[in-house]
C-alpha positions in Angstrom: 6.5 14.8 -8.0 8.7 12.4 -6.6 10.4 9.2 -8.2 10.2 6.3 -5.9 12.6 3.4 -6.5 12.1 -0.1 -5.2 14.9 -2.6 -4.9 15.0 -6.3 -4.0 12.0 -7.8 -2.0 10.4 -4.4 -1.8 10.1 -4.3 -5.7 8.8 -7.9 -5.7 6.2 -7.2 -3.2 5.0 -4.1 -4.9 5.4 -5.3 -8.4 7.0 -2.2 -9.8 10.8 -1.2 -9.8 9.9 2.6 -9.8 7.0 5.0 -10.0 6.4 8.7 -9.9 4.1 10.1 -7.2 2.5 13.2 -6.3 2.4 13.8 -2.7 2.2 16.2 0.2 4.1 14.2 2.7 6.7 16.2 4.7 8.9 13.1 5.5 9.8 9.7 4.4 7.6 8.3 7.2 4.7 10.3 6.0 5.2 9.1 2.6 5.5 5.5 3.7 2.1 6.0 5.4 0.5 7.4 2.3 1.8 4.4 0.2 0.6 1.9 2.8 -2.8 3.1 2.5 -2.9 2.6 -1.3 -3.4 -1.1 -1.4 -2.5 -4.4 0.3 0.8 -4.9 -1.7 2.2 -1.7 -0.4 1.0 -2.3 3.0 2.8 -5.7 3.0 6.2 -4.1 1.3 6.1 -1.4 4.3 4.7 -3.7 7.3 8.0 -3.6 9.1 10.1 -0.5 8.1 12.8 -1.8 10.6 13.7 -4.2 8.0 14.2 -1.4 5.2 16.7 1.3 4.5 16.0 4.5 2.6 18.1 6.8 0.4 16.8 10.4 -0.4 18.3 11.9 -3.5 21.0 8.8 -3.5 22.1 9.6 0.2 21.2 7.2 2.9 18.5 8.8 5.4 16.3 8.1 8.1 12.6 7.7 8.1 12.3 11.3 9.6 14.2 12.8 6.6 12.3 15.8 5.2 11.1 15.7 1.5 11.0 19.3 0.8 12.9 19.6 -2.6 13.5 16.0 -2.9 13.5 14.2 -6.5 14.0 10.6 -5.7 13.4 8.3 -2.7 14.7 4.7 -2.8 13.7 1.8 -0.6 15.9 -1.2 -0.1 16.7 -4.1 2.2 19.8 -3.7 4.6 23.0 -4.7 2.7 24.5 -7.9 3.8 28.3 -8.3 3.2 30.4 -11.5 2.5 
């Protein structure tokens, strides 16, 4: 089981701040593909992954990051400074 956290507009589109999923995904990209296939709200949230950042166990990662042994994946838009 992996805890998935959604932040900002990702959370708004999906309608959940977090959920726990059972997955056989090998990478973050595989997980995103699984989520996209669930229902339209996920497809909309993950339509453009270039507009997303991901953290794996609270460390910034790429979408090709492996999920073996991972407990938490978080999705959020890029941070803007100011």
